[in-house]
BAVEXLO-569731 format. One record per residue: residue in one letter; x, y, z of N, C-alpha, C in turn. Coordinates in pm, whole numbers, plus 50000, padded with zeros to 5 digits. Example, Ala and Ser with C-alpha at 12.3 -4.5 7.8 and 13.67 -1.06 7.14 Angstrom:
# BAVEXLO-569731
a513194943150780512304955050780513204967050780 s512854977550708513674989450714512905000350787 
# end
This chain:
# BAVEXLO-569731
x601058838816187601308827416273599978821116308 x599838808216281598608801516323598788796216465 x597718790816521597758786416661598798775416684 x599038767116583600058756816597601448762716608 x601708773516531603008780116538603228786216676 x602198792616731602318798516863602598788116970 x601918776716961602138765917056603538760217046 x604008758316923605378753116904606408763016957 x606178775816932607098786016983607128785717135 x605948785317199605908785017345606548772417402 x606388761117334607088748917377608588751017371 x609058757617265610488759917246611078769117354 x610318779417397610828789117495610358786017637 x609828774217661609248770617792610198773417909 x611488771317891612448773218000613068787218003 x612688795717910613208809417905612688817218025 x613518825518087613078832918205611988843118171 x611808846018043610758855318000609568848017938 x609388835417973608288827617917606938834617935 x606708840518050605418847218076605188858617976 x606248865517940606128876117841605728870417705 x606408859817663606078853517534604648848117536 x604268841817646602908836417660601878847717646 x602138858917710601218870217705601118875817563 x602258877017495602228881817357601378872717269 x601588859617282600888850017195599388849917222 x598998849817349597578847917380596778860817402 x597438871617440596688883817472596958895317376 x598058895017304598328904617199598738918717234 x599268921417354599718935117380600958938317295 x601218951017279602418955317207603628954417300 x604808953517240606058952317317606198963817418 x606028976117373606178987617461605158987917574 x603968982517547602938981917650603338972217761 x603888960817724604318951017825605528956217904 x606418963517836607588969017906607178979218013 x606078986117991605628996618083604588991718184 x604198979018177603128974018263603618971318405 x603158979318502603528976418641602608965618699 x603078958718800602248948318862600948954118918 x600958966918954599738973019008598618974118903 x598958972318776597968973018668597548959018622 x597878948918700597498935218665596888928418788 x595728922418769595108914518874595258899918833 x595988892418913596228878418879595138869218933 x594258874519016593188866319069591898868118989 x591688879818927590438882418855590318874618725 x591208872618637592458879818607592278889718491 x592968901018498592938911318395594218919418402 x594498927018297595588936718300595098949418231 x595558960618282595148973618226596338979618154 x596168982118027597198988417945596969003517950 x597849010718018597669025218032598959032918008 x600019025917970601299032417942602059023917842 x603069030017784603959022717695605359028417707 x606349020117681607729024617679608129026517533 x608719037917505609189040717369610659044317375 x611349042217264612759045517256612939056717154 x613599067317197613889078517110615369081917127 x616119081017018617539084317019618279077017132 x618019063917143618679055217240618309057917386 x617249065217411616749067617546615339061917556 x615049055817669613749049717692612859059317772 x611609060517729610639069117796609329061617812 x608649064017924607299058917941606339070217906 x605309066817834604299076717796602949070017784 x601909078117784600559072817765600399068617619 x599759057417595599479053717457598359062317400 x598079060817273596949067917212595689064717292 x594789074017298593569072417378592829059517348 x592749055617222592009043417189592809030717221 x594059032217266594869020617303594819017617453 x594299026917534594149024217677592999014417691 x593259003017754592228992617761592518982817873 x591508975317909591658964418004591508951417927 x592448942517947592458929617877592098918717977 x591098910917947590748899418029591718888117998 x592148881318101593068870118084592358857018116 x592848846318060592368833118098592988829418232 x592448819318296593038814518421594478809918397 x594728803718282596078799218250597048811018243 x596638821718176597508833618167597758839418306 x596728839518390596888844118527597888835718604 x597818822418587598768813418655600188815618605 x600338817318473601678819418415602278832418470 x601488843118474601998855818525602258855218675 x601418848118750601628846718894602938839218921 x603208828718845604468821418861605658830318826 x605488838618724606558847818685606818857918796 x605758862718859605938872518967606708866419084 x606398853919117607138847119224608608845919186 x608878841719061610258840419014610958854019015 x610258864418974610828877818972611168882519114 x610278880019210610538883719349611728876019405 x611838863219368612978855019412614278860519355 x614288863619226615488869419163615848882619228 x614858891019255615108904119317615758902119454 x615268892619531615838889919664617268884819651 x617528876119553618878870919532619838882019492 x619408890719401620268901619354620558911819463 x619608913719554619798923619660620538917719780 x620778904619777621508898219886620628894620004 x619308895019989618398891820098618468877220139 x618878868420047618948854120076620348849820113 x621248859220135622648855720164622848852220308 
# end
């Protein structure tokens, strides 16, 4: 995929509720399992950076979190744009969580 393909894909999924995930895959390159296991405590949206220290794997239809290979544990620097995209996603995620729990009822 060249940079034009990534941009066209992101334009296409702009309204998807997982846009921040797609944006992160395109620009920062983490693996799927690494993003699934990434807690907010391992991401600084003001600095901005994220620390990859776990991954989610599927074995026989069960999901498990585990440490990645030693050489895969790393800190990824993000651009300001990536930080803004993830910060907006966190706000949306908190809003959804409040709606699902009935806090806004």
